[in-house]
C-alpha positions in Angstrom: -25.4 -18.6 -6.5 -22.7 -20.5 -8.3 -21.5 -17.2 -9.9 -21.3 -15.5 -6.5 -19.4 -18.5 -5.1 -16.9 -18.3 -8.0 -16.5 -14.5 -7.5 -15.8 -14.9 -3.7 -13.3 -17.7 -4.5 -11.4 -15.5 -7.0 -11.4 -12.6 -4.6 -9.9 -14.8 -1.8 -7.2 -16.1 -4.2 -6.3 -12.6 -5.3 -6.0 -11.4 -1.7 -3.8 -14.4 -0.8 -1.5 -13.9 -3.8 -1.2 -10.2 -2.9 -0.3 -11.0 0.7 2.3 -13.6 -0.4 3.8 -11.2 -2.9 4.2 -8.4 -0.3 5.8 -10.9 2.2 8.4 -12.4 -0.1 10.7 -9.4 -0.4 10.8 -8.9 3.4 11.4 -12.6 4.0 14.2 -12.7 1.3 15.9 -9.6 2.8 15.8 -10.9 6.3 17.3 -14.3 5.5 20.0 -13.3 2.9 23.5 -13.1 4.3 24.7 -9.5 4.9 27.9 -8.5 3.2 30.5 -7.1 5.6 31.5 -3.5 4.9 35.0 -3.5 3.3 37.8 -2.6 5.7 40.1 0.1 4.3 43.8 -1.0 4.6 46.1 1.0 6.8 49.2 2.5 5.1 52.6 1.5 6.5 55.0 3.9 4.9 58.6 2.8 5.0 61.9 4.6 4.4 65.2 2.7 4.9 67.3 5.8 4.4 70.1 6.0 1.8 71.8 2.8 3.1 68.7 0.7 2.4 67.5 -1.2 -0.6 66.0 0.7 -3.6 64.0 -2.1 -5.2 60.4 -1.5 -4.3 59.4 -5.1 -5.0 62.1 -6.4 -2.6 61.2 -3.8 0.1 57.5 -4.7 -0.1 58.4 -8.4 0.2 60.7 -7.8 3.1 58.1 -6.0 5.2 55.1 -8.2 4.3 55.6 -10.7 7.2 55.6 -7.8 9.6 52.4 -6.4 8.1 50.7 -9.8 8.3 51.7 -10.3 11.9 50.2 -6.9 12.8 47.0 -7.7 10.8 46.6 -10.7 13.0 47.0 -8.6 16.2 44.6 -6.0 15.0 41.6 -8.4 14.4 42.1 -8.6 10.7 42.8 -5.0 9.9 44.8 -5.2 6.5 48.0 -3.2 6.3 49.4 -2.1 3.0 53.2 -1.7 2.6 54.2 1.6 1.0 58.0 1.8 0.6 59.4 5.3 -0.3 63.1 5.4 -1.2 63.7 9.1 -1.5 63.7 10.7 2.0 62.5 14.1 0.8 59.5 12.5 -0.9 59.0 10.3 2.2 58.8 13.4 4.4 56.5 15.3 1.9 54.1 12.4 1.9 54.1 12.0 5.7 53.4 15.7 6.1 50.7 15.7 3.4 47.0 16.1 3.8 46.4 12.3 3.7 48.8 11.0 6.3 49.7 7.3 6.6 48.5 5.4 9.7 52.0 4.0 10.4 55.5 5.2 9.6 58.8 3.3 9.9 62.1 5.0 9.2 65.8 4.8 9.9 66.6 8.6 9.4 65.5 9.3 13.0 66.3 13.0 12.8 63.7 13.3 10.1 61.2 11.2 12.1 61.8 13.4 15.1 60.6 16.4 13.0 57.4 14.5 12.3 56.9 14.0 16.0 57.7 17.6 16.9 56.1 19.5 14.0 53.4 17.3 12.7 52.0 15.5 15.7 53.1 12.0 14.9 52.9 9.7 18.0 56.0 7.6 18.8 55.2 3.9 19.3 58.4 1.9 19.4 62.1 2.3 18.6 64.9 -0.1 18.0 66.3 -1.0 21.4 69.7 0.5 22.1 70.8 4.0 21.0 72.2 5.0 17.6 75.8 6.4 17.5 77.6 7.4 14.3 81.4 7.0 14.2 84.3 9.0 12.9 86.9 6.8 11.2 90.5 7.5 10.0 93.1 5.4 8.3 95.3 3.2 10.6 98.4 5.5 10.1 96.5 8.8 10.3 98.2 11.5 12.4 94.8 12.7 13.6 94.4 11.4 17.2 91.4 13.3 18.5 88.3 14.8 16.9 89.4 18.3 17.8 92.4 17.7 15.5 90.0 17.2 12.6 89.3 20.9 12.3 91.3 21.3 9.1 90.7 17.8 7.7 88.5 16.9 4.7 85.6 15.0 6.3 83.6 12.5 4.1 79.9 12.2 5.2 76.9 10.3 3.7 73.7 12.0 2.4 73.1 15.3 3.9 69.5 14.3 5.0 70.7 11.2 6.9 70.7 10.9 10.7 74.4 9.9 10.5 75.3 13.3 9.0 73.0 15.2 11.4 74.6 13.7 14.6 78.1 14.0 13.2 77.7 17.7 12.5 76.3 18.1 16.0 79.3 16.3 17.5 81.7 18.5 15.5 80.0 21.6 16.9 80.5 20.3 20.4 84.2 20.2 19.6 84.2 23.7 18.3 84.2 22.8 14.6 81.1 24.6 13.4 82.1 24.8 9.7 84.0 21.6 8.7 85.3 20.9 5.3 82.7 18.3 4.3 82.2 16.2 1.1 79.0 14.3 0.9 78.6 10.9 -0.8 75.3 9.1 -1.3 76.1 5.8 0.4 77.9 5.1 3.7 79.9 2.2 2.1 81.5 4.9 -0.2 82.7 6.8 2.8 85.2 4.1 3.8 86.3 3.8 0.1 87.0 7.6 0.0 89.2 7.4 3.1 91.1 4.4 1.8 91.7 6.2 -1.5 92.9 9.4 0.2 90.0 11.6 -0.9 89.4 12.6 2.7 91.1 12.2 6.1 88.1 11.5 8.3 84.9 9.6 7.5 81.5 9.4 9.2 79.7 6.1 9.2 77.1 4.0 11.0 78.1 1.4 13.7 78.0 -1.5 11.3 80.5 0.0 8.9 82.6 1.3 11.8 83.0 -2.3 13.2 84.0 -3.6 9.7 86.5 -0.8 9.3 88.1 -1.6 12.7 88.1 -5.3 11.9 90.0 -4.6 8.7 92.7 -2.6 10.5 91.3 1.0 10.4 90.8 3.2 13.4 87.7 4.6 15.0 88.5 8.1 16.0 85.4 9.0 18.0 81.6 8.5 18.3 78.7 10.8 18.5 76.4 11.1 21.5 73.8 8.2 21.7 70.4 9.1 20.2 67.0 7.4 19.6 67.2 4.7 17.0 65.0 3.4 14.1 61.4 4.1 15.0 57.7 3.3 14.3 55.3 6.3 14.5 51.5 6.4 14.5 49.4 9.0 12.6 48.5 12.2 14.5 44.8 11.2 14.1 45.3 7.7 15.7 43.1 7.4 18.9 44.9 6.9 22.2 43.4 3.5 22.8 44.6 2.3 19.4 48.0 3.7 20.0 48.3 1.6 23.2 47.1 -1.5 21.3 49.7 -0.9 18.6 52.5 -0.5 21.2 51.5 -3.7 22.9 51.4 -5.6 19.6 54.8 -4.3 18.5 56.5 -5.0 21.8 54.9 -8.4 21.7 57.0 -9.1 18.6 60.1 -9.4 20.8 58.9 -12.8 22.0 56.2 -13.8 19.5 57.8 -12.8 16.2 61.6 -12.5 16.9 62.5 -14.0 13.5 60.4 -11.4 11.7 62.2 -8.6 13.6 65.6 -10.2 12.9 64.9 -10.2 9.1 64.4 -6.4 9.4 67.6 -5.9 11.3 65.9 -5.2 14.6 66.9 -7.3 17.7 64.0 -6.0 19.7 61.6 -3.1 20.1 61.5 -0.7 23.1 58.8 1.7 24.0 59.4 5.1 22.4 58.9 8.4 24.2 58.3 11.8 22.6 61.1 13.4 24.7 63.7 11.3 23.0 62.9 12.8 19.6 62.9 16.3 21.0 66.3 15.7 22.7 67.7 14.5 19.3 66.6 17.7 17.6 68.1 19.8 20.4 71.4 18.0 19.8 71.3 18.4 16.0 69.8 21.9 16.1 67.4 21.1 13.3 
């Protein structure tokens, strides 16, 4: 009897231990904290055109506050800054198989091609239009743009928006094949006119104002076109596009110092038609 009692006791203990062993993993799994799935950062690809900075470290630092603001607006979605100095490489990357979620650029004629040809979605643009200016020396005999038909015209990089709209304006004045010399930086345009290497220069509004302040003359301006812009990937869902637009426009009041550090007074809502109108003007 005692042997049977011991056997039953051992059997009960074995069954209890087995039950406990099977329960522990389920209990441990149900009460351990679950790790959140990692959030893949969005890419914000930036090109400041040929007048911008070329130091990638400085560019990344400059745009970091903007990315951090947007991360806060997008419920913690991290945004990685990806500056690209060379505009041809910038366009190649934007048109590649793996497209960035966000693009910011100053060469708006190139951005317009991304909108028209690659399906990028306009979000916001710098408020106020962009106009390039034709400058001449104070004592220049050239009084109108039409009189510049036989002049040597100094222009910045051939891929820049400044050059694109300047050529468009010359065509409007029946100068389809001007004598053009390209220099890489717009600051060099004014220097070339001062040194007599050309009779007419093409520059952005900032340099045009400085030129006039120093006694030079602004001969003419181009038609106004869409300004620096932020675009969203072709794959971005419509509701996310609306959310991004609202967040960016909200910077006008909530993050004005961040915008100011980027050279933007305020954002305005961008429309696809503005980019198509620019390309119709430049014939690109």
